[in-house]
C-alpha positions, 0 to 999 in steps of 0.5 A: 499499500502506497502512502499519498503525499500531500501536494505541496502548496506553491503560495508558500514557495512564492512568499518564501522567494519573495521574503528572501528578495525583501531580505536581500533588498534590505541588506543592500539599503539599510545599514545594521547599525540600528536595533530596528534594522536588526530586528527586520533583518531577523524577522524577514529571515525567520519568516522566509526560511520557515516558509521555504522550510515547510514547502521543501520538507512538508513538515513544520518540525523540520522547518522550525529546526531550519529556522532555529539553526539559520537564525542561531548561526547568524546570531553567533556571527552577530555577537562575534563567535566566528570559529568553525567549532561553534558551527559544529556545536550548533549543527549537533545540537540541532540533530539532538533536538531532531531526535529528542522531538522525534522520540517524544512525538512518537 
């Protein structure tokens, strides 16, 4: 018996790509020296990554983990933690969260 997959919503793809375009425009136009500019950057990043993640993975949990990883990566870069081991630690903690959520939901 085959499992029927839910169709993907093209509106999510459109909104996600539009968010990425707005994010790139924001980065090119507004200097990141105010709290408002950083808040706008991170909000656009979170929304567009979540929409693209839901479209790509078809699961909200995986999209949420993607958003968490991307946002934490940029926050670590913002506060000056640029060493490669922080990235490895971030990836390991995202995998740990995935296994934690998978076991608790199942």
